N, C-alpha and C positions, 0 to 999 in steps of 0.2 A: 073647378078652374074653367074659365071660358075658353072657347076655341077661336074667338075673334080677337086678333092681336093688333094693337097700334104700336109701332116701333119707331125708333130714331136711330139713324146711322150717322157716324162721323165719317166723312169722305176723306180721301187722301189729301185734298186741298184744304182741309179744316172746316169745310162747310157741313151743315147738318141737313139731313134728309128725313122727312117723316112719311111713313106709309102705313098701309093696312094689309093684313093677310090672315089666312086661316092655317098657314103652315110656315111658322117663323124660320125654322132651320133651312127649309128649301128656298124661301124667298131671299134670305140673306146670302145664301150661296149663289143664287141667280144674280143678285146685285154685284157680288164680288167677282163673278165670272164675266161681267160686262153685259149680261143678258137681262138685267132688271130695267128699271125706269130709264128713260132717255137721259134724265138729269144725272144719274149715277154712272152711266156708261163710260164717260171720260174721266171719272173721278175715283177710280179704283186704286188700291184696295179700300174696302169699306170696313168699318168696325161697328158692331151693334153696341150702342151705349145705353139704351133704355128701351123698355117695353112695358105695356100694360095689357092685361087680358080682360075680356068682356064676355058676357053670356049672350049678347045679341049683336048682330051686324050693325043695326042702327045706332046702338050705344057706342060701338067702336068707331064708326064713321063720324059721329058727332064729336067724339074726343079727338080724332085725327084732325078735323077741321079746327077745333080749339087750339091744338098744338101748333098747327101751321099758321095760325093767326098771331102767335106770340112773337115778340121781338127776339132778336138773337140773344140778348142778355137773359131774357126770361127763359128761353129754351136751354141755355147753358145752366141756369140755376135748376131747372127741372131735372136735367139729366146728370147733374153733379159735375159739370165741367167748369164751374165758376171758381174752383179753388177753395171753396168754403166747406 
């Protein structure tokens, strides 16, 4: 299992945030405490809705970029929030 993680959070306002970390539990807790990314600070609480693990930082960062480039509908489909 890889230590490099790409994750998607659902924020309290219903928006989705995508990020990268090597310590998923710690990073989600930081976001939830308002200490994570600027984007999530005013949108707590957050819930982890999706994550993928990679063996290399470069692979994870490439995937993070891919996910961030998806439309809202595509992200919802990826994380299973589309109701299907």
